[in-house]
C-alpha positions in Angstrom: -13.1 8.5 -41.4 -16.2 9.4 -40.8 -17.5 7.0 -38.4 -18.4 6.8 -34.6 -14.9 7.5 -33.7 -15.4 10.8 -34.2 -18.0 10.5 -30.9 -14.5 11.8 -28.8 -14.4 14.9 -30.9 -18.0 15.5 -30.5 -17.8 15.3 -26.9 -14.9 17.5 -26.4 -16.5 20.3 -29.0 -20.0 19.4 -26.7 -18.0 20.1 -23.5 -16.6 23.6 -24.6 -20.0 24.3 -25.8 -21.3 24.0 -22.4 -18.3 25.5 -20.7 -18.5 28.9 -22.4 -22.3 28.7 -22.5 -22.4 28.5 -26.4 -24.5 25.1 -26.2 -27.7 26.6 -25.5 -27.1 29.5 -28.0 -26.4 26.9 -31.0 -29.5 24.4 -30.1 -31.9 28.1 -30.0 -30.3 29.0 -33.7 -31.0 26.0 -34.7 -34.5 25.6 -33.3 -33.4 22.3 -32.2 -36.4 19.6 -31.0 -35.9 18.2 -27.5 -34.4 15.0 -28.4 -31.4 16.7 -30.0 -31.4 18.9 -27.1 -31.1 16.2 -24.7 -28.5 14.3 -26.8 -26.6 17.4 -27.2 -26.5 18.3 -23.0 -25.8 14.6 -22.4 -22.8 14.8 -24.5 -21.7 17.8 -23.2 -22.4 18.7 -19.5 -20.7 15.4 -17.9 -17.6 16.2 -19.6 -17.7 20.1 -18.9 -14.6 20.1 -17.4 -13.1 19.0 -20.5 -13.8 22.0 -22.6 -11.8 24.3 -23.2 -12.3 27.8 -21.5 -12.0 30.7 -24.3 -11.7 34.1 -23.8 -14.4 35.4 -21.2 -14.4 38.6 -22.8 -16.0 37.2 -26.1 -19.7 36.4 -26.7 -20.2 32.9 -25.9 -20.2 31.3 -29.4 -17.2 33.2 -30.7 -15.7 32.5 -27.5 -16.0 28.4 -27.8 -15.1 28.5 -31.4 -11.8 30.6 -31.2 -11.0 28.0 -28.4 -12.0 24.9 -30.4 -9.4 26.1 -32.9 -9.0 26.9 -37.0 -11.7 24.4 -38.4 -14.1 25.6 -36.1 -13.5 29.3 -36.7 -13.6 28.9 -40.3 -16.8 27.1 -40.1 -18.3 30.1 -37.8 -17.1 32.5 -40.6 -19.0 30.7 -43.2 -22.2 30.3 -41.2 -22.1 34.2 -40.8 -22.8 34.3 -44.6 -25.8 31.9 -43.9 -28.3 33.6 -42.1 -30.9 31.4 -43.5 -29.1 28.6 -41.7 -28.4 30.0 -38.4 -30.6 33.0 -38.2 -29.9 36.9 -38.5 -29.0 37.2 -34.8 -26.2 34.5 -34.8 -24.9 35.4 -38.2 -24.3 39.0 -37.5 -22.7 37.9 -33.9 -20.2 35.2 -36.0 -19.3 38.4 -38.7 -17.3 40.1 -35.8 -15.4 36.5 -35.4 -11.5 37.2 -36.0 -8.7 34.8 -36.1 -7.3 35.1 -32.9 -4.6 32.2 -33.5 -0.9 32.6 -32.3 1.5 32.7 -34.9 3.9 30.0 -35.5 7.7 30.4 -35.6 9.7 32.0 -38.4 11.8 29.3 -38.4 8.9 26.7 -39.1 7.9 29.2 -41.8 11.2 29.4 -43.6 11.2 25.6 -43.2 7.8 25.4 -45.2 9.0 27.5 -47.7 12.2 25.7 -48.4 10.4 22.7 -49.0 7.8 23.8 -51.2 10.2 26.1 -53.2 13.1 24.0 -53.1 15.7 26.3 -52.6 17.1 27.9 -49.4 15.3 31.0 -48.1 18.4 33.3 -48.2 18.8 32.2 -52.1 15.3 33.3 -52.5 14.9 36.5 -50.4 17.5 38.8 -48.9 15.2 39.8 -46.1 12.4 37.4 -44.3 10.6 39.1 -41.4 8.7 38.0 -38.4 4.7 37.2 -38.9 3.0 40.3 -39.5 -0.4 38.6 -39.6 -1.6 35.6 -38.6 -4.8 33.7 -39.3 -6.4 30.2 -38.8 -5.0 28.9 -41.9 -1.9 30.8 -42.9 0.3 33.8 -41.7 2.0 36.6 -43.8 5.8 37.6 -43.5 7.0 40.8 -45.3 10.3 40.0 -47.3 12.5 41.2 -50.1 13.2 39.2 -53.3 17.3 38.5 -53.4 17.5 39.0 -57.5 15.3 42.2 -57.8 15.1 43.7 -54.3 11.5 44.3 -54.8 9.4 44.0 -51.1 6.8 41.1 -51.0 4.3 39.3 -48.8 4.8 35.9 -48.5 1.8 33.7 -47.2 2.6 30.4 -45.7 0.1 27.6 -44.4 0.4 26.5 -41.1 2.3 23.4 -40.5 0.0 20.4 -40.3 -3.3 22.4 -40.8 -4.4 20.0 -43.6 -4.3 17.0 -41.5 -6.1 19.4 -38.5 -8.8 20.5 -40.8 -9.6 17.3 -42.0 -10.1 15.4 -38.7 -12.4 18.5 -37.4 -14.6 18.1 -41.0 -15.0 14.5 -40.4 -16.2 15.3 -37.0 -18.4 17.7 -38.6 -19.9 15.1 -41.2 -20.7 12.6 -38.3 -22.6 15.5 -36.4 -24.5 16.4 -39.7 -25.8 13.0 -39.6 -26.6 12.7 -36.3 -28.9 16.6 -36.6 -30.4 14.6 -39.6 -31.3 11.7 -37.2 -32.4 12.8 -34.4 -33.8 16.3 -35.9 -35.9 15.7 -39.0 -37.3 19.2 -38.9 -34.0 20.6 -39.3 -33.3 18.9 -42.2 -34.9 22.1 -44.5 -31.6 23.6 -43.4 -29.7 20.6 -45.3 -26.9 20.3 -42.7 -25.0 17.7 -45.1 -24.8 20.3 -47.4 -23.6 22.9 -45.6 -20.8 21.1 -44.3 -20.0 20.0 -48.1 -20.0 23.7 -49.0 -17.8 24.2 -46.2 -15.3 21.3 -47.1 -15.1 22.5 -50.6 -14.2 26.0 -49.5 -11.7 25.0 -46.7 -10.0 22.4 -49.3 -9.6 25.3 -51.7 -8.3 27.6 -49.0 -5.7 24.6 -48.4 -4.3 25.1 -51.9 -2.7 28.6 -52.2 -2.0 27.9 -55.8 -5.9 28.0 -56.3 -5.7 31.5 -54.2 -3.2 32.8 -56.6 -5.1 31.8 -59.7 -8.0 33.7 -58.3 -5.8 36.8 -57.7 -4.7 36.3 -61.1 -8.2 36.1 -62.8 -9.6 39.0 -60.7 -6.2 41.1 -62.0 -7.4 40.2 -65.3 -10.8 41.1 -65.0 -10.2 44.6 -63.6 -7.1 45.5 -65.1 -9.0 48.4 -66.7 -10.8 49.7 -63.7 -9.9 53.2 -62.8 -8.8 53.8 -59.2 -8.0 50.2 -58.4 -4.9 48.3 -58.1 -4.0 44.4 -57.2 -0.3 43.3 -56.2 1.1 40.9 -58.4 1.4 37.5 -58.1 5.0 36.1 -58.0 4.3 32.7 -59.4 8.0 31.7 -59.5 7.9 31.7 -55.9 4.6 30.4 -55.0 3.3 26.9 -55.0 0.4 24.9 -52.8 1.6 25.9 -49.4 3.4 29.4 -50.1 2.1 32.4 -52.2 4.3 35.4 -53.1 2.9 38.5 -54.1 4.0 42.1 -54.4 4.0 44.1 -51.1 0.9 46.7 -51.0 2.1 50.1 -49.9 -0.7 52.3 -48.7 -3.1 53.7 -45.6 -5.6 51.2 -44.2 -9.1 51.9 -45.5 -10.4 51.9 -41.9 -7.9 54.6 -40.7 -9.9 57.9 -41.4 -7.1 60.0 -39.6 -4.4 58.6 -41.7 -6.5 59.1 -45.0 -7.4 62.5 -43.9 -3.6 63.3 -43.0 -3.0 62.0 -46.6 -5.0 64.3 -48.2 -7.6 61.4 -49.7 -11.2 62.0 -50.4 -13.0 59.9 -47.9 -16.4 60.5 -49.5 -15.1 59.6 -53.2 -13.5 56.5 -51.6 -16.6 55.2 -49.7 -18.6 55.8 -53.6 -15.6 53.9 -55.3 -15.4 51.1 -53.2 -19.1 50.5 -53.6 -19.3 51.1 -57.3 -16.1 48.7 -57.6 -18.1 45.8 -55.8 -21.2 46.3 -58.1 -19.0 46.5 -61.1 -17.2 43.5 -60.5 -20.3 41.4 -59.4 -22.5 42.4 -62.5 -19.8 42.8 -65.2 -17.3 40.0 -64.3 -19.6 37.7 -62.0 -16.4 37.3 -60.3 -15.9 39.4 -57.2 -13.8 39.9 -53.7 -16.2 38.3 -51.3 -14.1 39.6 -48.3 -13.8 43.2 -48.8 -13.6 44.4 -45.2 -11.2 47.5 -44.0 -8.5 44.8 -43.4 -8.1 43.5 -46.9 -8.2 47.2 -48.5 -5.7 49.8 -48.4 -5.5 53.1 -50.4 -2.3 54.1 -52.5 -0.3 57.3 -52.4 -1.9 58.3 -55.7 -5.6 57.5 -53.9 -6.0 54.1 -55.9 -7.9 51.5 -53.4 -5.8 48.4 -53.2 -7.1 45.1 -52.6 -5.5 42.0 -51.3 -6.4 38.3 -49.5 -8.1 36.5 -52.2 -8.9 33.2 -50.2 -12.7 34.0 -50.4 -14.0 34.8 -53.7 -17.6 34.9 -55.5 -19.1 33.9 -58.6 -22.6 34.3 -60.3 -23.3 32.8 -63.7 -24.2 35.4 -66.3 -27.8 34.7 -66.4 -28.2 35.1 -62.6 -26.2 38.3 -63.1 -29.0 39.5 -65.5 -31.6 38.7 -62.8 -29.8 40.3 -60.3 -29.6 43.4 -62.6 -33.0 43.5 -63.5 -34.2 43.2 -59.7 -31.9 46.2 -58.5 -32.9 48.1 -61.3 -36.5 47.6 -61.0 -36.2 48.3 -57.1 -34.1 51.5 -58.3 -37.3 52.6 -60.6 -39.8 51.4 -58.2 -41.1 49.4 -60.7 -42.3 46.5 -58.3 -44.6 44.7 -60.8 -41.1 44.0 -63.1 -39.4 43.0 -60.2 -42.2 40.4 -59.4 -42.2 39.2 -63.2 -38.1 38.7 -63.2 -38.9 36.2 -59.9 -41.6 34.4 -62.0 -39.5 34.2 -65.5 -36.2 32.9 -63.6 -38.3 30.4 -62.0 -37.2 31.5 -58.4 -41.0 32.1 -57.5 -43.2 29.1 -57.9 -45.5 29.5 -61.1 -48.5 28.8 -59.1 -47.9 31.7 -56.7 -49.7 35.0 -57.7 -47.8 37.6 -59.4 -49.4 41.1 -58.3 -49.6 39.7 -54.8 -46.1 39.1 -55.1 -45.7 43.0 -56.4 -47.5 44.2 -53.6 -45.4 42.4 -50.9 -42.1 43.7 -52.9 -43.7 47.3 -52.6 -43.9 46.8 -48.8 -40.1 46.2 -48.8 -38.9 49.0 -51.3 -41.2 52.1 -50.2 -40.0 52.0 -46.6 -36.6 52.4 -47.7 -36.8 54.7 -50.5 -38.5 57.0 -47.6 -35.2 57.2 -45.8 -32.1 59.8 -45.9 -29.1 58.7 -47.7 -27.7 57.5 -44.3 -30.2 55.0 -43.8 -30.6 53.7 -47.2 -29.0 50.3 -47.6 -28.9 47.6 -50.4 -28.0 45.0 -47.8 -31.1 45.6 -45.9 -33.1 45.5 -49.1 -31.4 42.4 -50.2 -32.4 40.9 -46.6 -35.8 41.9 -46.6 -36.2 40.6 -50.2 -34.9 37.1 -49.2 -37.3 37.0 -46.4 -40.7 38.1 -48.8 -39.1 35.3 -51.4 -38.8 32.3 -48.9 -42.8 33.1 -47.9 -43.5 32.6 -51.7 -41.6 29.5 -51.8 -38.1 30.6 -53.3 -35.5 28.3 -52.5 -31.9 29.6 -50.8 -29.6 30.4 -53.4 -26.2 30.4 -51.8 -24.5 32.5 -54.5 -27.0 35.3 -53.6 -26.6 34.9 -49.7 -22.7 35.3 -50.2 -23.5 38.6 -52.4 -25.7 39.7 -49.6 -23.5 39.1 -47.4 -20.6 41.1 -49.0 -22.7 43.9 -50.0 -23.3 44.5 -46.3 -19.7 44.5 -45.5 -18.7 46.8 -48.2 -21.8 49.2 -47.2 -20.3 49.0 -43.9 -16.8 50.1 -45.4 -18.6 53.0 -47.3 -20.3 54.4 -44.5 -17.3 54.1 -42.3 -15.5 56.4 -44.9 -18.8 58.5 -45.6 -22.0 58.3 -43.5 -24.0 60.1 -45.7 -23.3 57.9 -49.0 -26.2 57.4 -50.8 -26.4 53.7 -52.2 -28.8 54.3 -54.7 -27.0 57.1 -56.7 -23.9 55.0 -56.8 -25.7 52.0 -57.6 -27.7 53.6 -60.4 -25.2 54.4 -63.3 -23.4 50.9 -62.8 -26.8 48.9 -62.9 -27.8 50.7 -65.8 -25.0 50.6 -67.9 -24.9 46.6 -67.2 -28.9 46.7 -68.4 -28.0 48.4 -71.3 -24.9 45.9 -72.0 -26.5 42.9 -71.3 -30.4 43.1 -72.1 -30.4 45.8 -75.1 -30.3 45.0 -78.9 -26.3 44.4 -78.8 -26.7 42.0 -76.1 -29.4 39.8 -78.5 -26.9 39.5 -81.1 -24.0 38.6 -78.6 -26.8 36.0 -77.5 -27.2 34.7 -81.1 -23.7 34.5 -81.7 -22.8 32.5 -78.7 -25.7 29.9 -79.6 -24.7 29.8 -83.0 -21.3 28.9 -82.1 -22.3 26.3 -79.8 -24.6 24.8 -82.4 -22.1 25.2 -84.9 -19.2 23.6 -82.6 -21.6 20.4 -82.5 -22.0 20.2 -86.4 -19.2 17.3 -86.8 -21.3 14.9 -84.6 -24.7 15.6 -86.3 -24.2 12.2 -88.9 -23.1 10.2 -85.7 -26.1 11.8 -84.0 -28.4 11.0 -86.7 -27.5 7.6 -87.5 -27.9 6.6 -83.6 -31.1 8.0 -83.7 -31.9 6.0 -87.0 -30.5 2.8 -85.2 -33.0 3.5 -82.2 -35.8 3.8 -84.5 -35.5 0.7 -86.0 -35.1 -1.2 -82.9 -37.9 0.5 -81.0 -40.8 0.5 -83.6 -43.2 2.0 -81.2 -41.5 5.2 -80.4 -40.6 5.8 -84.3 -42.8 8.3 -84.9 -42.5 9.9 -81.7 -38.8 10.5 -82.2 -39.3 11.5 -85.6 -41.4 14.2 -84.8 -40.0 15.3 -81.7 -36.5 15.2 -81.7 -35.1 14.5 -84.8 -36.1 17.2 -87.3 -35.6 19.9 -84.9 -32.3 19.0 -84.0 -31.6 18.9 -87.7 -33.3 22.1 -88.5 -31.5 23.6 -85.1 -28.3 22.8 -86.4 -28.6 23.9 -89.8 -29.9 27.4 -88.8 -27.4 27.7 -86.4 -24.7 26.8 -88.4 -26.1 29.3 -91.0 -26.9 32.0 -88.4 -23.2 31.8 -87.3 -21.6 32.0 -90.7 -23.9 35.0 -91.6 -22.9 36.9 -88.2 -19.0 36.1 -88.6 -19.4 37.9 -92.2 -21.6 40.8 -90.9 -19.1 41.4 -88.0 
């Protein structure tokens, strides 16, 4: 479907961008060359009258994306996490982009529930409300289970949303190819990779079973976190297009007056939000990547309740260790160690000067440490850090960009609760504890055990590997010496040592 027929869709898009004044904003953000600017205006200006008008009270780009519909709103939300692609100013503008689509009818929602769950709605729910929240992909209803009387939230995908998204995504792919063709300088932004990343996110959100699975994994990881709750997934009443979970009762985390009236300590809440996010990111490598006030409540007992698990972040264990060492180095103001970590991880090319890089990092960290508590920002630190690393040749890492974006959001939530919250004081014990557990002696033993397990697991394959190597040697006599010296002996030795080590460690522990 990704062919020239998408020109019609792009013309309608261009017309809307022109009519809302967003075309120049987009072209400037991508630093588009003259040929691409001419093409864009050619596609848009003559058909300006065909474009959607949008809400004139909104900024130009958010006005255009909202008018164009769900896929464009989602694209804007994703690009808000990629300041490396659209620039910091435009990313900041897109962060305030909200889903402003009207809800679909209660009758349509009930029909979707019946189709997905295979039962009449009144057999499942004794109560089923009108929509209480509507977004670009789904909307939420408040309901009550017929069998238990438990209050639940029922999330239902919009009818036909899959087809609508797939059509628009096809046009996005076509546009990315045009950018590649007419703007070679923009290839560094990897427009095809951006759209592929967006496509993957959207496809995951179009299957609510995956969101349910994310919620379940998140709950398992955080079950022992004091002062934190997650609503339980009702798997019997969840499917691909319907997700049912326990209703979360509590005060909205963004309503300070209600929190004060309920007697909650806003300073403690702000510190807890920050600490929980850092703990989830470092300890688990799996964190809620959309922790704004609209997705957080405070229970009567003071626990923070998180919901809406459509966007989750994942960081592998090695990256977590690198990230923790970087943060800890900044906390300790050990810029040389921070620089060394970047080189050891391969983030910065080995041909760059580590001392020069350390001085550049000092220029990032020292001004921040000179600020008072209200001015200290880890999100700003990460932003400056990425600017420096980019100058030293570091390639963009998507998972860290998402982490940075979420850190900025979480800081904003904490500051709204207590403007004087000290980010470093909250972060220090969390980061230090992770460093102790992941890099200390116990961590070394754990890593050795993991390595030994892997080696032992491949033990049954060793005879076949050895036989294959010997056969290869007999058919390629020129490579016999090289193979015998460089592959066979280390492989056998490593396997034997690994298996032996695993046996010893198992006996000891």
